[in-house]
Structures are given as structure tokens and as C-alpha cells.
C-alpha positions, 0 to 999 in steps of 0.5 A: 856249707851253704843251703841251696834250693833245688827243683826236680826236672821231672816232678817239679818238687822244690827242696833245700839241701846243704851242699858244696858251692860247686854242686849244681845237681842233686837227687829229688827226695820225692821221685828220685830223679835229677834236680837242678840248683836254682838261683835264689833271691837274697836280701841285704839290709844295713843297720840304717835300713827301715823295714817299713820304708816304702810300704803302706 
């Protein structure tokens, strides 16, 4: 199962959880309120990708 990021709707706590892809809600480990799954940023690089390209 994949790891997803969640944000608590009450206290704003950010956390990760391993869950099924169709699970869009979870319980906040800090306050116990409802948390919503976030859209995470992903990165991909081919074997010819240069990590320093475009950076100084």
C-alpha cells in the first residue's frame, strides 16, 4: 500500500499514513479529529537526468 500525506481539518497537523488508494479521510494522531488526504508533489528523473542542471 502507498504512503499518503494527510492534514487535520481542526488543528492543521500534517502526517503520513500507509493506506489504500481509495481512502481520502483519516484520524489525526494529535487531536483525534478528521483529516483529509493531500495531493502530494512527486518527482521523476530519467537515467540521463543531471541533478545539478539549472542550479547554481
